[in-house]
ZANURO-444059 format. One record per residue (C-alpha): residue number from 0; residue in one letter; x, y, z. Coordinates in steps of 0.02 Angstrom, whole numbers. Layout:
<mises>
+-----+---+--------+--------+--------+
|   k | r |     px |     py |     pz |
+-----+---+--------+--------+--------+
| NUM | A |      X |      Y |      Z |
...
+-----+---+--------+--------+--------+
</mises>
This chain:
<mises>
+-----+---+--------+--------+--------+
|   k | r |     px |     py |     pz |
+-----+---+--------+--------+--------+
|   0 | M |    -16 |     -4 |      8 |
|   1 | L |     54 |    168 |    -35 |
|   2 | I |     85 |    298 |     96 |
|   3 | G |    -84 |    389 |     59 |
|   4 | E |   -180 |    237 |    112 |
|   5 | I |    -67 |    193 |    267 |
|   6 | V |   -107 |    375 |    343 |
|   7 | K |   -310 |    349 |    318 |
|   8 | K |   -295 |    186 |    406 |
|   9 | T |   -204 |    245 |    548 |
|  10 | G |   -207 |    425 |    573 |
|  11 | I |    -35 |    458 |    567 |
|  12 | S |     43 |    584 |    472 |
|  13 | R |    155 |    569 |    330 |
|  14 | D |    294 |    666 |    399 |
|  15 | T |    276 |    559 |    554 |
|  16 | I |    281 |    401 |    454 |
|  17 | R |    430 |    464 |    352 |
|  18 | F |    531 |    503 |    523 |
|  19 | Y |    495 |    341 |    589 |
|  20 | E |    574 |    269 |    443 |
|  21 | K |    719 |    378 |    441 |
|  22 | E |    747 |    323 |    636 |
|  23 | G |    750 |    141 |    583 |
|  24 | L |    589 |     77 |    674 |
|  25 | F |    545 |     -5 |    502 |
|  26 | K |    679 |   -124 |    503 |
|  27 | N |    622 |   -290 |    494 |
|  28 | C |    473 |   -231 |    391 |
|  29 | L |    454 |   -236 |    184 |
|  30 | I |    454 |    -66 |     93 |
|  31 | I |    473 |    -63 |    -92 |
|  32 | R |    522 |     66 |   -195 |
|  33 | K |    440 |     61 |   -363 |
|  34 | D |    489 |    110 |   -532 |
|  35 | N |    390 |    287 |   -499 |
|  36 | N |    490 |    311 |   -360 |
|  37 | Y |    344 |    276 |   -237 |
|  38 | K |    360 |    179 |   -101 |
|  39 | E |    252 |     23 |    -59 |
|  40 | Y |    230 |    -20 |     99 |
|  41 | S |    183 |   -198 |    168 |
|  42 | S |     51 |   -249 |    307 |
|  43 | D |    188 |   -256 |    437 |
|  44 | V |    229 |    -81 |    419 |
|  45 | L |     47 |    -54 |    476 |
|  46 | E |     52 |   -167 |    611 |
|  47 | Q |    231 |    -91 |    659 |
|  48 | L |    145 |     75 |    655 |
|  49 | R |     -4 |     37 |    767 |
|  50 | L |    142 |    -50 |    897 |
|  51 | I |    225 |    127 |    893 |
|  52 | H |     74 |    225 |    915 |
|  53 | T |     16 |    124 |   1077 |
|  54 | L |    179 |    121 |   1144 |
|  55 | R |    191 |    310 |   1121 |
|  56 | K |     32 |    333 |   1213 |
|  57 | L |    108 |    230 |   1348 |
|  58 | N |    246 |    372 |   1344 |
|  59 | F |    387 |    271 |   1274 |
|  60 | S |    528 |    371 |   1182 |
|  61 | L |    561 |    320 |   1021 |
|  62 | S |    744 |    251 |   1090 |
|  63 | E |    649 |    132 |   1189 |
|  64 | I |    527 |     72 |   1055 |
|  65 | N |    664 |     46 |    940 |
|  66 | N |    764 |    -35 |   1070 |
|  67 | L |    610 |   -154 |   1106 |
|  68 | T |    552 |   -183 |    914 |
|  69 | R |    753 |   -215 |    846 |
|  70 | I |    745 |   -397 |    863 |
|  71 | R |    545 |   -419 |    846 |
|  72 | N |    492 |   -567 |    729 |
|  73 | P |    329 |   -520 |    644 |
|  74 | N |    173 |   -510 |    770 |
|  75 | L |    305 |   -533 |    912 |
|  76 | L |    375 |   -409 |   1057 |
|  77 | D |    503 |   -492 |   1185 |
|  78 | C |    345 |   -461 |   1350 |
|  79 | N |    535 |   -477 |   1462 |
|  80 | D |    612 |   -326 |   1372 |
|  81 | L |    430 |   -240 |   1367 |
|  82 | S |    404 |   -283 |   1550 |
|  83 | K |    580 |   -210 |   1619 |
|  84 | S |    547 |    -38 |   1517 |
|  85 | L |    355 |    -32 |   1581 |
|  86 | N |    417 |    -38 |   1760 |
|  87 | K |    582 |     86 |   1729 |
|  88 | N |    426 |    213 |   1659 |
|  89 | I |    333 |    174 |   1827 |
|  90 | E |    480 |    218 |   1948 |
|  91 | I |    514 |    376 |   1837 |
|  92 | I |    322 |    421 |   1853 |
|  93 | D |    329 |    390 |   2047 |
|  94 | A |    475 |    487 |   2057 |
|  95 | Q |    383 |    622 |   1973 |
|  96 | I |    219 |    615 |   2069 |
|  97 | N |    336 |    609 |   2227 |
|  98 | S |    424 |    780 |   2167 |
|  99 | L |    257 |    864 |   2121 |
| 100 | L |    187 |    805 |   2293 |
| 101 | K |    337 |    871 |   2373 |
| 102 | L |    306 |   1057 |   2266 |
| 103 | K |    115 |   1048 |   2309 |
| 104 | E |    165 |   1038 |   2502 |
| 105 | D |    297 |   1184 |   2495 |
| 106 | L |    154 |   1284 |   2399 |
| 107 | M |     32 |   1255 |   2523 |
| 108 | K |    153 |   1304 |   2643 |
| 109 | V |    176 |   1477 |   2570 |
| 110 | E |     13 |   1492 |   2546 |
| 111 | S |    -30 |   1480 |   2724 |
| 112 | A |    113 |   1593 |   2774 |
| 113 | C |     55 |   1734 |   2675 |
| 114 | S |    -28 |   1888 |   2733 |
| 115 | P |    -52 |   2062 |   2701 |
| 116 | N |     65 |   2079 |   2856 |
| 117 | Y |    216 |   2022 |   2771 |
| 118 | N |    392 |   2081 |   2801 |
| 119 | F |    532 |   2083 |   2677 |
| 120 | I |    683 |   1976 |   2711 |
| 121 | D |    832 |   1996 |   2591 |
| 122 | K |    720 |   2091 |   2458 |
| 123 | K |    574 |   1963 |   2466 |
| 124 | P |    420 |   1934 |   2573 |
| 125 | S |    441 |   1827 |   2710 |
| 126 | C |    333 |   1712 |   2660 |
| 127 | L |    439 |   1646 |   2550 |
| 128 | S |    556 |   1587 |   2661 |
| 129 | C |    549 |   1408 |   2620 |
+-----+---+--------+--------+--------+
</mises>
């Protein structure tokens, strides 16, 4: 199928598909350059794009996706590698949540310390002394 058909079936833009191709995300997929210089993509490209789209929605980077799919057999993704990546991403999200909760706590302390009768310490309101 031509790129236009893939765009219609996936909703992924031509530019994104071409970018993914340049990044090597279709290594194990069949892409044929025709005499008229058009590229014809096999159905495995469509399947790969759907997999990439799913992994991107789960916040995987293109580098992680490339690593997960580099030795991919057709319709096969190594669940051990996927599980390791998922756990790593979960740890990152947990750290971000903890950081945001700490920030929220600090903001709430400043808010409760602010009053119309604040003093200045080193050119900043005293309520900002956290």
